[in-house]
N, C-alpha and C positions, 0 to 999 in steps of 0.2 A: 727354289726354296725347298729345303728338306721336308719330309713328312712330319718330322718331329716339330720343326719350327712352325709349319703350317698348323699343326694341331694346337700348339701353344697359343698361336694368334687367335684361332677360332675360339678356344677356351676362354681367352681373356675377354674377347668381345661378348661371349655368352655370359660371363660373370657380370660384366658391366650392365648388360641388358637385364639380368635378374635383379641386380641391385637397384636399378632404376625403377623396376616394377615393384620392388618392395617399398619404395618411397624414399623421400629425401632424408629421413632419419638415419638411414644407413650410410648415406654419402657425406653427411656434414654434421658438425657439432650443433646440437640444438640451441636455438636462441632462448635464453632464460629470462623470464619475466616474473616479477613479484606482484601479486595482486592483493590489495587490502579489501576485506569484505566486512561490512557492518554486521555485528553479532545479531542484530534484530532478525535478519533473514537466514542466519546460519543454523537452521534446524537440522536434525539428523537426516531427514529425507533430502533436504536441499544440499547438504554436504555430500551425500551419496551421488546425487545428480552432478554436482560440480566435479567430483573426482572422476566420474565417467567422462565428463566434458574435457577434463584435463588430458585423459588418455587419447581422446579423439584429436585434440589439437596437436599432440605430439606426432601422431600418425599422419594427419592431414597437412600440417603446416611446419612441422619440425620446431614447434614452439613448446618449451617446457615451462609449465606454470607452477608456482608455489603460492600457497594461500596463507594469509595472516588475518585473523579476525580481530576487529577493533570494536570497542564499546563506545556508545554515544556520550558517556559521562565526560570524557576528556577529548572529545572529537576535535574541537578547534585547536587545542594545544598540539595534538598529534600532527594535524595537517600543517599548521604554521611552522612547527619545528622541522618537519620534513622539507618544507619549502626553503627555510633558512639554510639548512644543511645540504639541500639539493640531492637528497637521497632518502630512501625509505620505501618507495614503491614505484612501479612502472604504471600500474593501473590501480585506481582506487574507487570504491563505492562511497557514496555520500548521501546525505539528505538532500531534498530539494529545498524550496522556500528560500529563506534569507541566507542559508549557509553557502549556497553556490556562489553568489557574487562576492561574499566575504572571502571565500577560498580562492576565487579568481583573482581578487585584488592582492591576496597574499602570495600569488605566484604558484599556486598548486596545480594548475591545469594549463595545457596548451590548447590553442585553437585547432579544432579538428574538422572544420567545414570541408576541407579538401577531400576528406574520406567519405562524406555522407551527402547524398543527394536529397534536396528538399522534396523532389517529386516522389522519391522512394519512401521517405520517412515522415513526411509532414502530417500524416494521419495518426501517428503514434500518440498515445495518451500523454498529454502535458509537454510534448516536444517543444513547441514554440514558447511555452511559459518558462522553459529552462534556459533560454538564450540570455546572454548578457551583452548588452549593446549590439544586439542583432547578430551576435557571433555564437557559434556552438562550441562550448567548452566541455559539456557533459551530455550524455544521452540517457534517456529513461530506461532503467533496467527492470525494476519490479514495481508493481502497483499494489497498494494495500487499500482496496476499495472498502468503503464503509457501507454496511447494509444490515438488515435484520437477520439474526440467526435464532432459530427457535427449536425447542424440544418437541418433536412430533408426538411422543408418547404422552406428554402432558396435555397437548391439544386433544388427543383422543379421550383422555380421562375427563376432560371438561365438556365433551360432546361436540367439539369443533372439528372441522375438516382438517386433518393433519397435513394435507398437501396444499392447502390454500392459505396464504398469508394476506391479511387485509391490505388493500391499496389506498384506502381513504381514512380520514379521521373518524367520520361517523358512518351511518348506514350507507350502503351502496346498493345498487340495483339487484345484483345477484350475490347475496351473501351478507357478511357482517363486517362492519368497519372496525377500526382499531379500538375505539372506546368500548364497543360491545364485546369484542374479543377479550379485552382486559377484564371486563365485568364478569364474563362467564368463567374465566380462569379463577378470579377471586372467589366467586360463589362456590367453586369446586374445591376451595381450600388451597389454591395454588397461587404463589406470588406471580403476578403477570410479568414484571420486569426484574431483571437480575440484579441491577445495582441498587444500593441504598444511597443515603445522603451523608454518610459519616464524615467525608472530607469535602464534598461539594465539587470535587475535581471533574469526575466523569460526567456529572450532570451538565456542567458548564461546557464540556466538549460537545455534548449532544446539541445543546442550544446554539453554540457558535458555529458548529461545523455541519449541522443538519438542518435545524429548524430556521435559523436566521437566514440561511441561503435560499430557502424555498420561496420567499415572497419576491425575490429579485430576478431580474432578467439576464444577468451576467455576473461573472465573478468580479469584473471590474466595477460594476455598479454596487455590488455588495461591499467591496473594499472602500469605495468612495463614500458610500452612505453610512457605513457602520464601522468597519474594522480599521480603516486607514486613519492616519493622524488627524484628518479633517472630518472624519465620520463621527456619528453620534449614536450611542446605544439607545437614546431616547427617540429614535426614529419610530413613527407610529407602527410601521410594519414589524419592527423588533419587539415593541411592547405587546402587540397582538400575539406574536408567537410565544413570548414568555408567559402570557396568560394561559395559552393552551397547555404549555408544559406544566404550569402550576396546577391545572385541572387534574393532570395525572397524579401529581403529588398529593393533592387534597383528597382524592378518591382512594388513596392508599394502594396504589398500583406498584410501588417499589418494594423490593425485598426488605423486610424489616431487619434492621441491624446490619444490613449488608454493607460490605466495603465498596466504595466507589473504585478504589485502586489499592493495591496493584492488581493487574489483570488476573493472575492465577487465583487469587483468593476469591474474588467475586464470581469468577467463571466456574471454578471447580465446585464451590459451595452452591452455586445456583443451577446452571444448565446441566452439568454432569451429575450433580447431586439430586436431580429431580425435585428441586425446591422452587425454582423460578423457570418460567417458560420461554422468555424472550430476552435476548440481548439486543437492544435497539441500536447500540453503538457497536455492532458486531464487526467481525472481520473474517476473512477466509481462514485465519489461524484458529479462531474460535470454532468455526464450522468443522475444520479438520479434526480438532481435538474431540468435539462432540461426536463426530462420526466414528472416530477411533474407539471411543468409550462406549457408545450406545448403538453403533451400527448405522449404516446409511438410511435405513428405514425410519430412524428416529432423529435424523439431523436435517434441518431445513435451512435454506439460505435464500434471501429475496431482497429486492430493493426496498428502501424505506417507504412507509405510507406517505401519501400526498396530503400535506396539511395546508398548502397555500396555492396560489395561482400564478406564481412567477415562472419564468421559463426554466429556472434551475430546479423546479420542484421534482422533475423526473430525471435529473442528472445523477450520475454515480460519482460521489465525491471520492477522490483517491489521494493517498499520501504516496509519493513516488521516491524510490531509491534510484540513485543515478550512478553512472560510471564515467570516469574521466581519465585522461592520460597525463602523466607527469611531463612537464616541459624539459626535464633533465634526462629522460629516458634515452638510451642509446638506440632504441628500436621503436620509433614512433609508428612506422608502417605495420610492424608485427603487432604492436599493441592495439592499433585500430582494427586489425584483422580479428583480434579476440572480441572486441566490442561488437563488430558486425556479425560475427558468428552467434554471440549471445542474443543479439536482437533478431536473428533469423527466425522464420516460422518454424523451422525444424526444431531448434533448441528451445524456443518459447513453448512449443507444444509439449515437448518432452518434460520441461520443468514443471508445467502445469499438471501433466498426468503422473509424473513420478514423485513430485513433492508438493503438489497443490499450491504452488507459488504462482500467484496471478501475474501474468506478464504485462508489460507496458506496451508491447506490440499487440494491436488488436487483431492481427491476422493469424491467430492460432487456428489449427485445424479443428473446427467445431464438430466435425463428423466423428472425431475420435473421443469426444467428451460424452460420457454416458449419463452422468447426473443431470437431469433436466433443469434443476435449480441453478447449478453452476453454468450450464449452457445459456440459460436466460440472462444471468448476470453478465456473462461475457458479451452477449448480443447487445445488451443495454450499454455496456461500456464502449462498444464499437460505435454506437449511435450517439451517445451523449455522455461524455466524461468531463469532469471539472476538477482542477487541482485544489488541494487543501491550502489554506492560507494561515493556519494557526501558528506556523513556525515564524511568522513575522512578529508575534508578540514577544515581549520580554517576560521573563519568569515572574517578575514582581507584579506586572499587570495581571497575569494569570491568577496569582494568589489573591490579589485585591478583588478580582471578579468573583472568584470562588467564595470569598468571605461575604460579599454583599448579596450574591445570588442565594446563598444559604439563608441569610436573614430574610430575604423575600419569601423563599419557600416555606420558612417556619412562621410566616405571618407577622414578622416584626417590622416590616416596612413594605410599602407598595412597590409594584413593578417599576413605576416611574422613578421613585426614590432610589431603588436599587440600581437602575440603569444610569441614573444621574451620577451616583457614586462611582460606578464603573467607568463613566466618561471622565470623571475627575482623576481617577487612577491612571487612565491612559494619557 
């Protein structure tokens, strides 16, 4: 072999070696996947994180992602239309609750058990609750835990410990309970709680999703006794919790004239505006916004106070966003790879740190989380998380509940009468 030919052969081998070291992107056409993402989580920080994730997936797996944000208003129509036409997305985020089996029945998702081991993923928040007929169609992506968010500056103004949020309804051994905290805030001219009762909506959320669950020992028991079709809102435990909530109302602990919803109005006017100190139906989104506006030294986040003695009283209620794979995708294995990467500790930790989006994977690297309040919340989620059930309601039932609940809070009917009317609406 001539020197020239030998040199060309060596050079060719060298080029191949270099290309292989550079990764598969150089050697093959990328696999292209479209991913639908619910607009609820598509904040600017989360978008930045996902764009970085997209770059990583191209380098690591030669998968090119494109994103499309979708709104909840016409969610079912979008998914069912996609299933009928068998196109529109390869991967899609979705609500949990009743929407998952609805979209499974419509043919929106493929079974993905072959890609996910129960031994590896069974401890994820709400993983088992998302299964349909014992099969995995979607995986939990993002958690929206419900907790108390408070303005530490207003706690200081009222002479309260800004770093300590009450864990009980009344007095506790070392410190002040929730009622005493509210009374001190009110005495200092501060509205204790951010929402008002203009629509009745958010108050009902607090009762259904926080207070009603605390007396019960499991989500299944709560559903059977209260929320489900055979449950009754006149259950003695429900009546007791509603009376506790009315005590807050009667003592004037809600922000006067405050909107219950939409979120931006009561949140900005209350917590950020230094008018009200506590958002008892808070979220990490409220916490992130308060921290951005007032600084971490003035933003607190904690689990809700314990108002009952059921096993769920110390649980962290979460609303879960999910991810599923379209049955018509040409690249199911690659789509599953994207899901597995987003569920990994590496990317869940990055999403938390870079966009303060709380993961459904409990195994984030807590050593990298600096905020002690967030660290405590994540620790509690690892120990005891329970899924939200409100998405099982129909909108008409919600409206009826809000109507009768408001009448009770205004003193125009008893708790028993209001709950009986809510039962009739259900």
